[in-house]
Backbone as CSV, one residue per row, in Angstrom:
resi,resn,N_x,N_y,N_z,CA_x,CA_y,CA_z,C_x,C_y,C_z
1,MET,15.698,76.833,-1.820,14.417,77.257,-1.276,13.906,76.196,-0.309
2,THR,13.338,76.665,0.781,12.846,75.723,1.783,11.335,75.858,1.985
3,SER,10.665,76.359,0.971,9.223,76.565,1.061,8.481,75.239,1.177
4,ASN,7.429,75.273,1.970,6.544,74.115,2.072,5.258,74.358,1.302
5,ASP,5.288,75.289,0.372,4.134,75.626,-0.447,4.259,74.910,-1.794
6,HIS,3.339,73.994,-2.050,3.411,73.207,-3.284,3.322,74.083,-4.529
7,ASN,2.542,75.163,-4.460,2.411,76.037,-5.633,3.706,76.781,-5.945
8,SER,4.477,77.113,-4.908,5.777,77.758,-5.139,6.713,76.800,-5.876
9,TRP,6.731,75.554,-5.444,7.582,74.561,-6.110,7.112,74.312,-7.540
10,TYR,5.805,74.279,-7.722,5.240,74.102,-9.060,5.682,75.250,-9.970
11,SER,5.606,76.472,-9.470,6.023,77.647,-10.250,7.507,77.588,-10.591
12,ILE,8.314,77.161,-9.639,9.754,77.010,-9.892,9.975,75.971,-10.976
13,GLY,9.239,74.865,-10.906,9.340,73.835,-11.937,9.022,74.399,-13.308
14,ASN,7.965,75.195,-13.388,7.591,75.801,-14.667,8.679,76.744,-15.177
15,GLU,9.235,77.546,-14.277,10.311,78.476,-14.666,11.528,77.709,-15.176
16,ARG,11.930,76.677,-14.431,13.107,75.893,-14.827,12.862,75.179,-16.157
17,ALA,11.666,74.656,-16.352,11.337,73.979,-17.615,11.407,74.971,-18.768
18,LYS,10.868,76.166,-18.556,10.888,77.189,-19.602,12.328,77.586,-19.948
19,GLU,13.205,77.565,-18.943,14.621,77.895,-19.157,15.402,76.736,-19.777
20,GLY,14.769,75.558,-19.851,15.443,74.392,-20.405,16.228,73.588,-19.384
21,ASP,16.094,73.934,-18.114,16.789,73.214,-17.041,15.879,72.086,-16.557
22,THR,15.823,71.025,-17.365,14.854,69.961,-17.114,15.090,69.220,-15.798
23,GLU,16.336,69.007,-15.444,16.603,68.275,-14.197,16.113,69.063,-12.980
24,GLU,16.372,70.378,-12.966,15.889,71.212,-11.866,14.367,71.302,-11.880
25,ALA,13.784,71.323,-13.071,12.324,71.341,-13.182,11.735,70.077,-12.555
26,LEU,12.326,68.935,-12.871,11.829,67.671,-12.312,11.936,67.654,-10.794
27,ILE,13.034,68.185,-10.273,13.213,68.240,-8.814,12.107,69.097,-8.190
28,ALA,11.831,70.251,-8.814,10.800,71.144,-8.280,9.416,70.505,-8.365
29,TYR,9.107,69.864,-9.495,7.798,69.196,-9.607,7.673,68.075,-8.579
30,ASP,8.755,67.329,-8.379,8.719,66.263,-7.372,8.456,66.823,-5.979
31,LYS,9.057,67.970,-5.667,8.845,68.602,-4.359,7.391,69.055,-4.234
32,ALA,6.848,69.654,-5.316,5.438,70.072,-5.290,4.529,68.864,-5.065
33,LEU,4.853,67.762,-5.722,4.026,66.556,-5.604,4.201,65.871,-4.255
34,GLU,5.368,66.024,-3.670,5.589,65.493,-2.320,4.677,66.232,-1.329
35,LEU,4.537,67.536,-1.546,3.709,68.350,-0.655,2.221,68.218,-0.969
36,ASP,1.900,67.997,-2.230,0.504,67.819,-2.645,0.443,66.767,-3.748
37,PRO,0.278,65.507,-3.376,0.267,64.423,-4.364,-0.879,64.511,-5.376
38,ASN,-1.851,65.369,-5.135,-2.988,65.511,-6.052,-2.896,66.775,-6.901
39,HIS,-1.722,67.350,-6.997,-1.517,68.568,-7.805,-1.477,68.148,-9.275
40,VAL,-2.644,68.169,-9.897,-2.812,67.618,-11.241,-1.911,68.321,-12.260
41,SER,-1.751,69.624,-12.174,-0.916,70.351,-13.137,0.559,70.000,-12.968
42,ALA,0.975,69.726,-11.750,2.372,69.314,-11.529,2.622,67.954,-12.173
43,TRP,1.659,67.037,-12.056,1.799,65.730,-12.716,1.889,65.916,-14.222
44,ASN,1.013,66.763,-14.767,0.986,67.000,-16.212,2.306,67.620,-16.680
45,ASN,2.764,68.648,-15.985,3.982,69.337,-16.422,5.228,68.492,-16.204
46,LYS,5.217,67.656,-15.179,6.327,66.711,-15.012,6.350,65.760,-16.210
47,GLY,5.180,65.328,-16.641,5.098,64.469,-17.826,5.641,65.154,-19.064
48,ILE,5.309,66.425,-19.245,5.823,67.184,-20.387,7.346,67.235,-20.346
49,THR,7.887,67.502,-19.174,9.345,67.580,-19.027,9.992,66.231,-19.328
50,LEU,9.409,65.158,-18.828,9.946,63.822,-19.096,9.852,63.482,-20.583
51,SER,8.769,63.893,-21.222,8.638,63.658,-22.669,9.743,64.367,-23.438
52,ARG,10.047,65.586,-23.033,11.128,66.328,-23.695,12.463,65.605,-23.573
53,LEU,12.612,64.850,-22.496,13.829,64.063,-22.277,13.746,62.687,-22.945
54,LYS,12.642,62.448,-23.671,12.378,61.171,-24.346,12.226,60.016,-23.351
55,ARG,11.798,60.339,-22.147,11.512,59.348,-21.115,9.994,59.113,-21.128
56,PHE,9.552,58.533,-22.257,8.122,58.458,-22.547,7.340,57.594,-21.571
57,GLU,7.890,56.473,-21.162,7.146,55.598,-20.249,6.878,56.295,-18.917
58,GLU,7.882,57.015,-18.413,7.702,57.768,-17.168,6.688,58.895,-17.375
59,ALA,6.767,59.551,-18.529,5.831,60.637,-18.835,4.404,60.116,-18.858
60,ILE,4.207,58.977,-19.497,2.867,58.381,-19.590,2.327,58.082,-18.189
61,MET,3.177,57.619,-17.296,2.742,57.358,-15.922,2.287,58.658,-15.240
62,CYS,2.991,59.761,-15.521,2.586,61.053,-14.949,1.229,61.491,-15.489
63,TYR,1.036,61.345,-16.793,-0.257,61.712,-17.380,-1.369,60.830,-16.829
64,ASP,-1.075,59.545,-16.653,-2.074,58.638,-16.080,-2.470,59.090,-14.677
65,LYS,-1.494,59.550,-13.904,-1.780,60.028,-12.547,-2.641,61.286,-12.606
66,ALA,-2.311,62.206,-13.530,-3.118,63.421,-13.680,-4.553,63.066,-14.063
67,ILE,-4.701,62.114,-14.976,-6.030,61.695,-15.434,-6.788,60.977,-14.317
68,GLU,-6.076,60.211,-13.510,-6.701,59.532,-12.377,-7.288,60.564,-11.405
69,ILE,-6.539,61.640,-11.177,-6.984,62.692,-10.258,-8.125,63.500,-10.873
70,GLU,-7.981,63.839,-12.151,-8.982,64.673,-12.839,-9.272,64.095,-14.230
71,PRO,-10.192,63.145,-14.305,-10.466,62.450,-15.567,-10.901,63.367,-16.720
72,GLN,-11.377,64.560,-16.426,-11.840,65.483,-17.467,-10.750,66.452,-17.923
73,TYR,-9.503,66.228,-17.523,-8.386,67.130,-17.824,-7.893,66.862,-19.253
74,ALA,-8.431,67.612,-20.204,-8.155,67.377,-21.629,-6.664,67.464,-21.953
75,ASN,-5.951,68.413,-21.356,-4.519,68.558,-21.660,-3.738,67.293,-21.338
76,ALA,-4.074,66.647,-20.235,-3.371,65.412,-19.870,-3.644,64.324,-20.899
77,TRP,-4.881,64.269,-21.415,-5.207,63.282,-22.458,-4.410,63.556,-23.727
78,TYR,-4.337,64.811,-24.140,-3.559,65.171,-25.336,-2.077,64.868,-25.140
79,ASN,-1.563,65.245,-23.980,-0.138,65.027,-23.726,0.201,63.541,-23.651
80,LYS,-0.713,62.758,-23.080,-0.509,61.305,-23.048,-0.503,60.759,-24.469
81,ALA,-1.432,61.246,-25.293,-1.483,60.800,-26.689,-0.165,61.110,-27.400
82,ASN,0.355,62.315,-27.201,1.631,62.684,-27.825,2.770,61.794,-27.341
83,ALA,2.790,61.518,-26.039,3.851,60.668,-25.495,3.740,59.248,-26.043
84,LEU,2.521,58.734,-26.134,2.326,57.393,-26.699,2.786,57.352,-28.156
85,ARG,2.405,58.369,-28.910,2.795,58.432,-30.324,4.321,58.531,-30.460
86,ASN,4.934,59.387,-29.665,6.391,59.539,-29.734,7.117,58.277,-29.276
87,PHE,6.571,57.615,-28.259,7.155,56.357,-27.798,7.035,55.305,-28.897
88,GLY,5.861,55.244,-29.518,5.674,54.311,-30.631,6.638,54.582,-31.758
89,GLN,6.836,55.861,-32.101,7.766,56.214,-33.175,9.195,55.842,-32.806
90,SER,9.550,56.020,-31.537,10.909,55.647,-31.115,11.114,54.140,-31.254
91,LEU,10.045,53.369,-31.025,10.142,51.914,-31.206,10.272,51.562,-32.683
92,VAL,9.549,52.268,-33.544,9.678,52.038,-34.988,11.121,52.316,-35.422
93,ASP,11.681,53.405,-34.924,13.078,53.734,-35.244,14.019,52.645,-34.754
94,LYS,13.727,52.128,-33.559,14.547,51.057,-33.002,14.422,49.787,-33.852
95,ALA,13.216,49.520,-34.329,12.994,48.329,-35.163,13.808,48.405,-36.448
96,ASN,13.974,49.598,-36.971,14.792,49.766,-38.177,16.244,49.357,-37.939
97,ASP,16.693,49.534,-36.696,18.064,49.188,-36.358,18.209,47.753,-35.870
98,ASP,17.121,47.153,-35.440,17.159,45.812,-34.843,16.229,44.897,-35.641
99,ARG,16.704,44.431,-36.769,15.864,43.624,-37.670,15.409,42.305,-37.046
100,THR,16.202,41.752,-36.145,15.851,40.480,-35.528,14.575,40.596,-34.704
101,ASN,14.478,41.678,-33.927,13.321,41.858,-33.050,12.273,42.796,-33.644
102,ALA,12.451,43.182,-34.883,11.569,44.181,-35.507,10.082,43.829,-35.417
103,PRO,9.662,42.590,-35.735,8.214,42.309,-35.677,7.611,42.546,-34.289
104,LYS,8.311,42.112,-33.264,7.804,42.294,-31.904,7.767,43.786,-31.538
105,ILE,8.798,44.517,-31.926,8.864,45.943,-31.638,7.767,46.686,-32.388
106,ILE,7.557,46.346,-33.648,6.520,46.998,-34.457,5.135,46.741,-33.870
107,ASN,4.873,45.516,-33.414,3.579,45.211,-32.803,3.328,46.075,-31.572
108,LYS,4.370,46.264,-30.753,4.227,47.109,-29.565,3.961,48.552,-29.984
109,SER,4.650,49.020,-31.027,4.443,50.401,-31.465,3.027,50.598,-32.005
110,ILE,2.491,49.608,-32.703,1.116,49.698,-33.217,0.129,49.833,-32.062
111,THR,0.350,49.071,-31.007,-0.496,49.171,-29.819,-0.425,50.570,-29.228
112,LEU,0.783,51.143,-29.175,0.944,52.495,-28.648,0.230,53.516,-29.534
113,PHE,0.346,53.368,-30.849,-0.339,54.287,-31.760,-1.856,54.200,-31.582
114,ASP,-2.380,52.984,-31.418,-3.815,52.807,-31.192,-4.243,53.480,-29.894
115,SER,-3.452,53.311,-28.837,-3.751,53.956,-27.549,-3.700,55.471,-27.683
116,ALA,-2.725,55.961,-28.438,-2.601,57.406,-28.648,-3.854,57.950,-29.317
117,GLU,-4.356,57.244,-30.316,-5.558,57.695,-31.031,-6.741,57.800,-30.075
118,LYS,-6.895,56.833,-29.179,-7.986,56.866,-28.206,-7.839,58.054,-27.262
119,CYS,-6.594,58.358,-26.865,-6.363,59.492,-25.974,-6.643,60.815,-26.683
120,TYR,-6.227,60.930,-27.949,-6.559,62.132,-28.723,-8.075,62.320,-28.784
121,ASP,-8.789,61.248,-29.065,-10.249,61.316,-29.154,-10.853,61.780,-27.823
122,LYS,-10.362,61.240,-26.725,-10.867,61.621,-25.405,-10.580,63.093,-25.137
123,GLY,-9.352,63.541,-25.419,-9.002,64.939,-25.222,-9.869,65.859,-26.067
124,GLU,-10.119,65.457,-27.293,-10.947,66.265,-28.184,-12.381,66.354,-27.676
125,SER,-12.932,65.233,-27.227,-14.306,65.253,-26.737,-14.413,66.103,-25.476
126,LEU,-13.400,66.067,-24.623,-13.417,66.894,-23.410,-13.292,68.372,-23.756
127,SER,-12.473,68.689,-24.734,-12.316,70.078,-25.166,-13.610,70.616,-25.753
128,GLU,-14.305,69.797,-26.510,-15.575,70.219,-27.121,-16.638,70.460,-26.056
129,LYS,-16.620,69.712,-24.968,-17.597,69.894,-23.896,-17.425,71.245,-23.205
130,LYS,-16.187,71.748,-23.156,-15.911,73.022,-22.496,-16.453,74.199,-23.296
131,GLN,-16.626,74.030,-24.593,-17.046,75.147,-25.448,-18.518,75.387,-25.409
């Protein structure tokens, strides 16, 4: 496709993500964002796709960008919280395998869990304001 319409690329990204074709979804979201760097839903959905690939740090950066563009976007806050929590859990799992570095890894995971809790709270407060 050679469309210069960011919404078309965004829709393709959503279709590919729904089909489980994460790499093609990421390409489509990147194209949508190239055409419209402020497409908040594309940032959010790219983050979701990256989270599914367990690329949590990249996902968190996408959610941060969505939140920067639209600070009241509750879904981005929730998704960031989930990514932080999952990243923290992956570090806990890693600490179980790496006893030498476990204390340092656990401390980082605790920080991520604390950040996740703050993001959940923010998402919840934004959701309540909409009602």
